[in-house]
N, C-alpha and C positions, 0 to 999 in steps of 0.2 A: 571831516569826521565829527568835529564838534557840532556843526550845524545839524548833522543827522541825529546825533544824540539829543540835542536840544529839541528837535522836531519830535522824536520819539517820546521824550518827556512831556511835551505839550499835549500830544495826542493822548497819552496815558492819563494825564490829569483831566482832560476833557471827557474821556470815556468814564473815568471814575465818578466824575460829577454827574454824568448822565445816569449812571447806574444808581447813584445815591438819590437823585431826583425821582427816578422811577420807583424806588422803594418807598420814598416819602409819599408819593402819589397813591401807592397801594395802601399804605396805612391810612391816609386821609379818606380813601374810598370806603374802607372798612368802618371808619368812624362815622361816615355819613349814611350808613344803612338806616332805613326806616325801622321803626319798631315792628311794623308788620313783617318786614323781611327777616328781622332777628327772631320773631316769634315762629315763623315758618321753619327757619333753620334749627332752632332749638327744639321745636316739637318733633321734627324729623329725627333729630339726634336722640331724643327720649324714646321715640318709637323703636328705632333701630337697636338702642341699648336694651330695651325691654325684650325684643325678639332674641337678641344674642344671649340673654339670660334665661331664655325658655319660657317667658311669660306668655300665657294664652291671651291674646288680644281679641279673640272672636266675639266676646260679649260687648265689645265697644267701650272699654273703660276710659275714664278720664285720667290722663297721665300727669297732669299738672297739680292736682289736689294733693296737698301735704307733701309735695316733692321739693326738697331743698335745692334741687338743680333748676327749678323753674322760678325765675326771678323777674318775670315780665308782668308788671302790675297792670291790671285791667284786662288781661288776656288769659285764656285757658287753652289747653291742648287736649283734644278729644279724639278718640278713635271711633270711627263710624264705618258704615258699609256704603259702597257705591255699586249699584243703587241701594238706597236705604232699605233696611229691613225693619219696618215699624215695630214689630214685636220684640226687637232687640234694641234698636237705636232710640226708640221713643220712651223706653223705660227710665224712670227717674233715677234709679240706682246705677244706670249706665251713663248718666250725664254728669257734667261737672257741676257740683253744687254752687260754685261761685257765679255761674252764668246767670245773668240777670240781677245779681245781688251786688257783688263787688267787681264783676267783670262784664264788659259789654262787647268784647271782641273775642273771637275764637279762631283756632286753626283746627282743621280736621284732616286726618290721615286714615287710610284704610288699615285693617289689621295686618296687611302686608307692607305697611309703611309707604304707600303710594299717596301722594298729595291729592286731596279732594278740593278743598277751598279754604280761604281765609276771609273772614268777615271782620271789618273794622267798624265798630259801632262808635257812638259818641259818648 
């Protein structure tokens, strides 16, 4: 009976170690996400949050400008159409003012929060 109990204890310790190692690997994977991946995730979250609050995204607004939730330096989060609607998407007031000034990278989602593309500039 002692041997059985010892075996159960050893197996339990091994399993708990495996579970802890798996959790640590998951945390490490989260920490090694690229800035591009983080920008895509955060832009999608901003888009979905805006939709849930009833914000009209049909005019293709910039979601990152003056938004305290956007903290990805050098990137902007923009709403655009796919395919593009030049008379909406090309209007300066519907684009992120930081683009080309303090930001050289962008993420675009549709007004329905569908991913379009992410461009990582230099």
